DRENGU-952899 format. One line per 4 residues: number of its first residue (from 1); their letters; for each residue x negated, y negated, z negated of N, C-alpha, C. Coordinates in pm, whole numbers. Each point is the difference from the previous one (the first is absolute). Layout:
NUM> a> X,Y,Z,X,Y,Z,X,Y,Z ~ ...
end
This chain:
1> msst> 1321,1553,1061,-34,-16,-147,36,132,-62 ~ -75,49,-73,1,140,-85,75,-12,-114 ~ 86,91,-59,78,-19,-59,-54,-62,-152 ~ -133,47,-35,-58,-57,-131,13,-129,-8
5> hsth> 7,-87,120,-42,-125,-19,199,-75,14 ~ 64,74,26,138,-60,76,68,-95,-97 ~ -36,40,-140,40,-66,-120,-46,-152,0 ~ -100,-36,44,-63,-105,14,38,-104,99
9> prys> -48,-148,-42,30,-87,135,-176,43,88 ~ 49,-23,137,-126,19,88,-45,-132,34 ~ -117,-55,-75,-72,-105,44,-39,-38,110 ~ -5,-78,48,-78,-52,133,7,-158,-5
13> gtiv> -83,-26,179,-26,-123,-40,-129,-64,-101 ~ 12,-155,33,-90,-23,-99,75,-56,-125 ~ -167,75,-103,43,31,-145,-114,-87,-25 ~ 11,-132,-89,-83,-86,-67,-35,53,-99
17> plit> -139,28,-48,-63,-26,-96,-49,-118,-81 ~ 83,-63,-73,16,-152,-70,-161,-17,-53 ~ -26,-142,38,-76,-45,-84,-18,-21,-148 ~ -92,6,-93,109,-62,-154,-47,-115,-5
21> plne> 93,-95,-27,11,-136,-14,-75,-35,-164 ~ -74,-31,-22,-53,-7,-138,-2,-172,-45 ~ 65,-31,-141,-51,-105,-26,-150,-14,-56 ~ -35,-136,4,-192,-42,-66,14,124,-124
25> dqsv> 65,7,-83,-15,53,-120,46,163,36 ~ -21,68,111,-5,116,29,169,62,-1 ~ 92,-81,-64,106,81,41,67,-4,88 ~ 104,78,6,51,-24,158,85,-42,-4
29> dgas> 58,-101,140,47,-69,21,124,33,23 ~ 129,3,-34,98,33,75,119,-50,59 ~ -32,-166,5,47,-97,94,-121,35,146 ~ -66,49,-11,-84,5,155,29,111,27
33> vsrl> 43,107,-49,18,166,-1,140,-33,116 ~ 113,-105,-61,131,26,11,-27,-90,185 ~ -114,-122,5,-18,-30,92,-52,73,113 ~ -89,77,-44,-30,108,95,73,88,40
37> iehv> 52,61,-48,153,69,9,35,-51,147 ~ 108,-88,-47,64,-112,93,-80,-20,167 ~ -151,-28,-25,-65,-61,112,17,169,107 ~ -30,117,-70,-21,105,56,161,88,77
41> rgev> 118,-32,-88,69,48,-55,80,37,168 ~ 59,-68,73,12,-2,152,-95,148,49 ~ -56,-19,23,-59,123,84,-92,129,-81 ~ -2,12,-110,-33,91,-84,106,111,-38
45> talm> -41,137,-21,85,102,-9,-25,42,-161 ~ -76,-49,-46,-41,60,-156,-145,-108,-39 ~ 34,27,-97,-128,-109,-82,-70,110,-148 ~ -128,-46,62,-131,107,-109,-45,-106,-54
49> palt> -16,-11,-121,-40,-85,-104,-99,87,-64 ~ -109,-107,-63,-122,103,-59,-81,111,64 ~ -32,-15,132,-51,81,92,-153,-51,11 ~ -78,54,89,-140,-83,16,-21,-135,0
53> sgeg> 150,-36,117,-7,-121,24,25,-102,-100 ~ 97,72,-122,22,-101,-127,-102,30,-72 ~ -106,43,20,-78,-7,-137,-28,148,-89 ~ 135,73,61,38,95,-76,-99,97,-109
57> wkld> -105,15,96,-77,47,-109,-108,-22,-115 ~ 48,-162,40,-39,-108,-118,98,-63,-145 ~ 129,8,14,104,9,-64,-7,23,-108 ~ -21,-71,-110,61,63,-123,121,28,-19
61> erqw> 62,110,-126,101,55,37,116,-156,-12 ~ -14,-69,-54,99,-117,-42,29,-64,153 ~ -102,-29,85,-58,-17,91,117,71,85 ~ -25,143,8,67,79,105,144,31,-29
65> tdvv> 1,-53,-117,143,24,-91,74,-111,92 ~ -37,-112,-55,54,-112,66,64,-49,177 ~ -138,23,74,57,-6,124,35,125,31 ~ 87,93,-45,65,112,92,130,-64,-65
69> thtv> 14,-59,-110,135,-45,-73,69,-131,104 ~ -121,-72,-1,64,-123,80,46,65,145 ~ -100,91,73,49,63,117,135,40,-5 ~ 4,122,-34,144,54,-83,99,-140,1
73> rhsg> -45,-47,-37,95,-151,-67,63,-58,101 ~ -54,-31,82,-13,-108,106,-4,74,135 ~ 19,139,25,10,87,110,108,-7,84 ~ 149,-96,-58,60,10,97,77,161,82
77> glpv> 8,71,-88,35,129,95,-134,76,99 ~ -110,-61,-13,-117,77,107,-30,112,-122 ~ -84,91,43,-59,86,-87,-114,-48,-53 ~ -18,60,-112,-144,-22,-73,-70,141,13
81> lagi> -133,-30,14,-78,134,-1,-150,-69,-59 ~ -15,47,-122,-74,-75,-115,-112,119,6 ~ -112,-98,59,-137,81,-2,-29,62,-130 ~ -80,64,8,-95,40,-118,-139,62,23
85> qlpe> -99,-56,-39,-132,-29,18,-68,55,-147 ~ -35,119,-45,-82,79,-143,-52,124,74 ~ -96,-12,-109,-98,74,56,83,157,-50 ~ 20,59,-105,48,113,-16,140,16,-9
89> taqv> 22,145,15,185,49,21,66,-46,-116 ~ -59,-13,-116,98,-20,-116,37,-124,-28 ~ -93,-118,40,17,-117,17,98,-17,119 ~ -33,28,117,117,-21,114,169,49,-41
93> vara> 7,146,-65,122,46,-74,63,-106,-90 ~ -92,-47,-90,25,-114,-102,93,-127,88 ~ -99,-55,59,76,-97,69,81,34,133 ~ 5,84,37,122,34,92,145,28,-72
97> lraa> 6,59,-120,149,-5,-121,-10,-169,-1 ~ -94,-53,-37,47,-134,-13,76,-86,121 ~ -115,42,135,113,-77,80,122,45,18 ~ 21,119,11,171,51,-24,80,-80,-63
101> elgv> -65,-30,-157,101,-108,-97,16,-110,68 ~ -94,-46,23,27,-116,95,58,-35,133 ~ 93,124,37,79,8,73,-88,58,194 ~ -100,5,34,-63,5,117,66,104,69
105> davv> -14,-6,139,57,84,88,-109,132,9 ~ -88,-47,20,-149,112,-22,-131,-59,-37 ~ -111,62,-24,-136,-16,-5,-95,50,70 ~ -64,-87,48,-132,6,85,-87,77,-52
109> vttp> -64,122,11,-122,69,-75,-80,22,87 ~ -162,-64,-64,-125,23,65,3,161,-61 ~ -163,65,26,-16,123,-63,-112,-54,-91 ~ 13,99,-100,-86,-29,-161,-113,-46,85
113> fgdd> -131,-90,-83,-98,-21,27,-118,57,5 ~ -122,-20,112,-93,57,-59,-40,110,138 ~ -129,-21,21,-53,92,166,6,116,-35 ~ -20,60,-142,52,168,-20,131,59,-2
117> vtqd> 92,-100,33,133,48,1,19,74,127 ~ 49,176,-45,-4,95,120,218,-37,35 ~ 22,55,145,90,9,67,104,34,-133 ~ -41,147,-66,127,72,-61,-11,-51,-118
121> give> -112,-119,-45,50,-94,-127,100,-76,66 ~ -12,-72,113,94,-107,103,135,56,-60 ~ 23,147,29,121,8,33,82,60,-140 ~ -112,36,-96,63,-6,-147,26,-97,-45
125> hyra> -55,-174,5,-11,-83,-5,166,-30,14 ~ 16,-21,122,187,-15,65,78,97,-82 ~ -22,99,4,122,123,-61,11,-50,-132 ~ -158,-42,-85,29,-24,-135,96,-108,-39
129> lraa> -5,-111,142,128,-148,-3,125,71,41 ~ -2,69,53,146,79,50,93,84,-102 ~ -104,76,-101,34,25,-100,50,-84,-124 ~ -35,-104,3,-19,-104,-114,89,-77,12
133> tdvp> 31,-64,152,151,-82,20,18,35,128 ~ 169,-32,11,69,42,151,-32,-120,61 ~ -60,-131,-55,-23,-123,108,-46,47,118 ~ 37,-31,126,-34,17,125,-173,-33,-6
137> ifly> -87,47,108,-140,-40,21,-16,-16,116 ~ -86,-103,21,-101,-80,134,-107,60,19 ~ -56,124,34,-139,52,-5,-62,-167,61 ~ -170,-44,-49,-44,-46,47,-162,59,54
141> neea> 13,-22,101,-125,78,46,-89,-125,-6 ~ -160,-7,-60,-110,-89,29,-112,64,-76 ~ -132,-59,26,-86,55,-70,-92,-123,-65 ~ 37,-128,19,-110,-122,-54,39,-9,-113
145> lsgn> 127,31,-52,2,-10,-174,-11,125,-36 ~ 72,135,47,-36,90,-70,-89,86,14 ~ -95,-1,110,-148,37,6,58,162,79 ~ 97,0,56,63,132,50,93,-30,89
149> riey> 30,140,83,142,-25,90,80,144,44 ~ 89,-16,-3,98,87,45,-24,40,126 ~ -43,167,24,-46,53,127,129,48,32 ~ 63,18,119,113,18,103,54,137,-53
153> dtll> -68,72,-27,104,168,-74,47,-71,-96 ~ -117,-81,-87,81,-17,-143,130,-86,-9 ~ 23,-82,113,69,-89,26,174,55,43 ~ -68,107,64,117,106,24,65,7,-88
157> tlcr> -107,61,-107,47,51,-84,108,-75,-129 ~ -80,-84,-49,64,-136,-61,164,-30,46 ~ 29,6,132,74,-21,36,147,56,35 ~ -25,148,-38,78,122,-94,47,-51,-133
161> ipgi> -50,-81,-57,29,-28,-149,119,-81,65 ~ 111,67,-86,173,-108,-27,-64,-131,-50 ~ 58,-83,90,-7,-169,-71,-114,-73,51 ~ -36,72,108,-137,-95,63,67,-100,131
165> vgik> -6,-128,-37,89,-61,138,-79,-87,80 ~ -149,19,-50,-54,-77,103,-175,44,21 ~ -39,-36,115,-162,-27,-40,-67,-124,61 ~ -72,-55,-106,-91,-148,61,-124,42,60
169> essg> -22,45,101,-99,69,62,-128,-74,13 ~ -96,-25,-62,-103,-114,-25,-126,84,29 ~ -10,92,66,-126,54,26,-67,-99,52 ~ 57,-75,99,-98,-68,134,-16,104,97
173> daaf> 47,116,11,0,81,139,110,5,70 ~ 11,-98,101,140,33,84,9,127,45 ~ -66,47,33,11,111,46,77,149,-113 ~ -87,-4,-128,52,63,-121,161,-59,23
177> trkt> 48,-135,-28,109,-65,3,113,78,77 ~ -76,-19,152,124,107,95,30,85,-37 ~ -97,111,-39,0,148,-30,116,1,-75 ~ -27,-69,-120,83,7,-131,130,-31,21
181> aeaa> 25,-98,92,162,-49,41,21,76,131 ~ -82,99,57,51,70,76,56,168,-82 ~ -71,10,-102,53,127,-81,119,5,-13 ~ 122,-120,6,135,-2,4,19,73,-136
185> tgvp> -36,-29,-107,20,56,-155,160,-72,-23 ~ 75,-89,27,72,-42,-31,-27,-107,-101 ~ -145,-52,-40,-45,-104,-72,-42,-94,101 ~ 48,-115,-11,-21,-135,69,-185,-31,-7
189> vfeg> -26,-25,95,-156,-32,-12,-19,-163,37 ~ -65,-92,-60,-19,-123,29,-139,-17,-19 ~ -51,-74,93,-185,-30,44,3,-149,-99 ~ -108,10,-79,-38,-89,-87,-58,-67,28
193> wenl> -106,-23,160,-106,-86,28,50,-66,112 ~ 15,-137,-37,61,-85,169,-66,59,106 ~ -106,-22,21,-79,42,106,8,130,58 ~ 37,108,-64,57,116,52,106,18,60
197> isaa> 142,-95,-28,118,23,13,65,43,186 ~ -84,-73,112,20,65,93,-55,133,16 ~ -98,20,-75,-90,127,45,99,114,-80 ~ 66,-28,-135,64,117,-30,122,11,32
201> tgid> 27,100,147,139,-21,37,78,119,-59 ~ 106,0,-23,122,101,-55,-36,-39,-154 ~ 7,-104,-32,-9,-81,-153,168,-17,-33 ~ 20,-6,-99,158,-45,-59,-38,-178,-12
205> gfig> -112,-42,-40,-2,-90,-58,-110,-87,-20 ~ -37,-129,-72,-107,-29,-69,6,-85,-65 ~ -101,41,-140,-40,-90,-113,-87,-18,-36 ~ -45,-118,53,-128,-78,-44,10,-156,-31
209> plan> -104,-86,-71,-29,-126,-44,57,-43,92 ~ -25,-33,161,50,-123,72,174,-17,-25 ~ 57,128,-29,196,-26,-36,5,-124,-63 ~ -110,-31,-108,21,-107,-118,18,-122,78
213> lepa> -61,-7,109,0,-124,69,101,-21,143 ~ -14,85,86,49,34,108,54,114,28 ~ 109,48,-79,88,88,31,79,50,145 ~ 35,-110,43,61,-23,119,-102,58,156
217> lcna> -132,-36,-59,-103,26,75,-28,172,19 ~ 24,61,-153,-69,152,-31,134,81,81 ~ 166,-23,-11,92,18,66,-56,-1,129 ~ -25,-93,102,19,-19,134,-141,126,75
221> ilvd> -86,5,-117,-75,82,59,32,162,11 ~ 98,2,-116,58,122,-50,69,50,134 ~ 96,-116,40,96,40,153,-88,-1,120 ~ -148,-106,-18,-68,16,161,-126,10,-44
225> ptre> -56,127,-18,-92,24,-52,-111,-10,97 ~ -32,-136,88,-86,33,115,-148,-72,-44 ~ -91,3,123,-86,-43,-32,-11,-118,-37 ~ 105,-146,97,-3,-119,-44,49,-42,-136
229> rqae> 76,100,-26,108,-51,-158,-164,44,-100 ~ -45,127,45,-98,14,-141,-117,-82,34 ~ -21,-81,116,-149,-121,0,135,-118,-119 ~ 106,-23,4,38,-128,-57,-29,57,-143
233> vdat> 80,92,-26,-10,92,-183,-132,-56,-50 ~ -92,44,141,-180,33,-105,-36,-147,48 ~ 57,-133,73,-62,-128,-15,85,-54,-130 ~ 114,39,-30,50,-41,-93,-42,30,-141
237> ceky> -80,160,-11,-61,53,-138,-128,-115,-46 ~ -79,-19,142,-85,-64,-35,3,-154,-21 ~ 95,-34,35,44,-162,-32,23,-12,-150 ~ 67,113,-61,54,-36,-151,-107,87,-61
241> gvfk> -81,56,48,-96,76,-94,54,181,-11 ~ 79,10,-13,40,148,9,-109,129,49 ~ -89,-11,39,-89,112,68,-101,-24,-120 ~ -25,-105,-69,-98,-24,-133,33,123,-69
245> ddwy> -139,-7,-115,22,95,-93,87,-29,-118 ~ 2,-132,-15,64,-38,-136,148,-126,55 ~ 57,116,120,112,-65,109,117,-69,-123 ~ 12,80,-105,93,-66,-100,-33,-150,-35
249> rwvk> -147,-40,-9,24,-113,-81,30,-127,166 ~ -26,75,101,18,-98,151,175,34,3 ~ 52,71,-27,181,-1,43,60,-76,-132 ~ -88,-34,-140,82,-90,-68,-12,-106,34
253> kelh> -149,-75,58,-34,-98,43,95,-89,76 ~ 21,109,108,82,-38,123,158,-36,-86 ~ 34,106,-51,118,3,-47,-3,-108,-74 ~ -47,-72,-107,-45,-80,-78,-4,-127,83
257> hrgi> -39,-48,141,-15,-131,108,137,-7,16 ~ 53,123,31,198,6,30,32,-53,-81 ~ 32,1,-134,45,-39,-116,99,127,-28 ~ -44,130,37,90,122,-48,-86,32,-148
261> istp> -103,-31,-31,-21,49,-158,-65,-131,-59 ~ 15,-7,-115,-25,-118,-50,-152,-31,-42 ~ -94,104,-5,-132,-21,18,-46,169,67 ~ -135,-57,42,-107,110,74,-52,72,-112
265> evhe> 63,3,-79,-118,91,-147,3,168,49 ~ -130,43,-20,-23,147,10,-14,55,-124 ~ 1,110,-51,-30,86,-102,-150,-45,-45 ~ 1,-46,-135,-101,-31,-35,-148,97,-10
269> alr> 14,103,31,-59,118,18,-66,-22,131 ~ 82,-80,80,-65,34,122,-44,-168,75 ~ -49,-73,-110,-24,-121,48,-109,4,50
end
């Protein structure tokens, strides 16, 4: 591990991108947040509220603040890595400063939104965040929400910024994920797609919605990334709707069926 990252915990294993339990009035249900954390606690290494599985790009400031606050309150010692999904750097910086006030261990940040965002613009985005706050940062590499992705050389550049403590690698390209892991930057790499875990050799862990339901299975495939185990993961994802475009809705439905969350409500903008 490089000296740049030696002062921060080395994340690994299964990290759960928590769904956001909502009441019928769209307020965050703190009791359900507590039950959900208890459900996964024994199998996960960190909690990641308000990311895409938590409908993070739709949460208003109050909902975001509440779900992060409840997660910190009920974390029981597990690190809390708060998702920030906002389109512009200044908004992300303001939200990260708020996250630090709430006591999170890191923030998980996408690139700025837009298909015209350059790789240089992506680097400046994260550098501006680092200049504004010393809260540790997880890079979130995806394209579905932001409209762009972090290219390989850009990722290597970003990993040299102090306090980058993880990569949620959701490009959907297992070869790219393997190449990133093999770069040995000192920053742990997490696969973000259930169906690619066994193909993404060299990863440090997994971050995906299935961890809300079956975190032990997620751990099992990290230890035993065989074709047979991958088939079991894929079948489980199919069973619970994890591969659907609105997976968060189906994950909530199953969690509600199990009595872990009080309602299967999704954000009103996603109904």
